[in-house]
C-alpha positions, 0 to 999 in steps of 0.5 A: 500500500505504501509503495502504491502511494509513493508511485502515485505521488511520484506521478503527480510530482513528475507532472508538476515538475513538467509544469515547472519546466514549461513555465520556465520555457514558455514565455507566458504569464501562466503559473507552473501549477496550471501547466501541470494541471493541463498536462495531467488532464491531457494525460488522463484524457489520452489514457496515458495515465489512468485514474486508478494510477493517481486516485488515492494520492489525489484524494489525499491531496484534495483532503488536505487542501485547506492545510496547503492554504495556510502558508499563503494566508500567513504571507497575506498577514505578514504583508498587511502593511503593504496591502492595507491601503488597497484592501478594497481592490484586493477584496473586489478582485478576489470576489470577481475572480472567485465568481468567474472561476465558479462560472467557468468551472460549472460551464466546463463541467456541464460541457464534459457531462453532456459530451460524455452522455452523447458519447454513451448514447444518452439523451437529456 
């Protein structure tokens, strides 16, 4: 079981590393983590990586995701002197981008579900 987790984490780490390499090579303002997510998505869609190959490790990482935001929150608290004059702008940007991410995520999810239903011959 430990070896299975280790292999799954290594797959995720390798994809993340590939995202870091792309971030260094491609001159676009896209975070390395986004490159990694896209790479993993493509690998899963092409069935190069099967869901079973990363299921347990990814479930674990999703389960502890709130803990992973602690360093970012601490960074904000430490930077309060710098950002205190612009907190309204930060709040507006945060709210707008949160809603935008929710809308885009919902639309993409609906598209993928509809596409899967069409592929399986189901109709709404």
